[in-house]
N, C-alpha and C positions, 0 to 999 in steps of 0.2 A: 504494500500500500504506500503510494508516494504522496507526500504532503505538498501542499501548494506553497510557493515561496512567501506568499502573504501570511499564511498561518505560521510559518517558521519565523518570519520577522516579528509578527505580533507576539508570539510566545516568547521570543528572546527579549523583546522590550518589556514584557510583563515580568520576566525573571529579573531583569535589571532593576525595574521599579521596586519589586519586593525586596531585593538586596539593599537598595538605598534606604527604603523605609525601615528595614530591620536595623541597619547601622545607625540611622537617626534615632530610632527608638532606644537602642542600647546606649547611645550617647546621652539621651535625655534622662533615662533611668539612672545612669551612673552619675550624672550631674546633680540630679535631684537627691539621690541617696547620700552623696558625700558633701552636698552643700554648695560646691562651686566646681567650675571646670578645672581650675588649677589643682584642687585636691584630687579630682578624678585622674588627671594627667600624672600626678605624683604617685598615685596608687599603681597606675600602669607601669611607670618607670621602676617602681620597687619590685614588680612582678616580672620584669623583662627577662631575667635568666630562665624562668619557668616557661614563659611564652616562647623563647628561642628553642627549648627542647621540644615543646609541643609542635612547633612548626617543622622541626626536623623529623619528628615522628610522622606528621601528616604527609610531608613530601615523600618520605620513605614508603608509607603505605600506598600512596598514589602510584609511585613507581612500581611497587610490587604488583598492584592490580593491573597496571598497563602491561607489565612483562607477562603476567598470566594470560591476559587477553591475546597478546602477540603469540604466545606458545599455543594457545587453544586454537587459533585460526591459521596455523602454519600450513595447512593443506588447502586453504582457500585464498589464492593470491590477491584477488580484488579486495577482499575484506582486510587482509593483512596490510595492503598498501594504505587503506583508509585508517587503520589503527596506527600505522607509522606516522601518517599525516597528523592525526590527533595528538600523538606523542610529541611531535615536533612543535606543534602549536602550544601544547602544554609547557614544554621546555622554554619556549620563548616568553610565555606568560610568567613563568617562574623567574626567569632572568629579569624581566621588566619589574616585577614586584620587588625582588630583592635589591635591584639597583636603586629603586626609589627610596629604600630604607637607609641608604648610605648617608 
């Protein structure tokens, strides 16, 4: 079943909107709970080593899932190329996210 490009665009925009709303809600809850944005930012800075380990585990798990998909579809060349393309885009996204953190 092939999706229309309009449906794909609208669903992608919907996902982006939900992500932005979730981040805004988290920032608002954090600011409200701690009293000010500066206190919220200081709490994040104190938890930074733990968040670094969490990010490393998350990236490791995503890589393991991608590797498993690649292995699972080794006898289907067209799907394997698609999975490699997704992995390349994911790597580029990872690089962009981590470079913005410098």
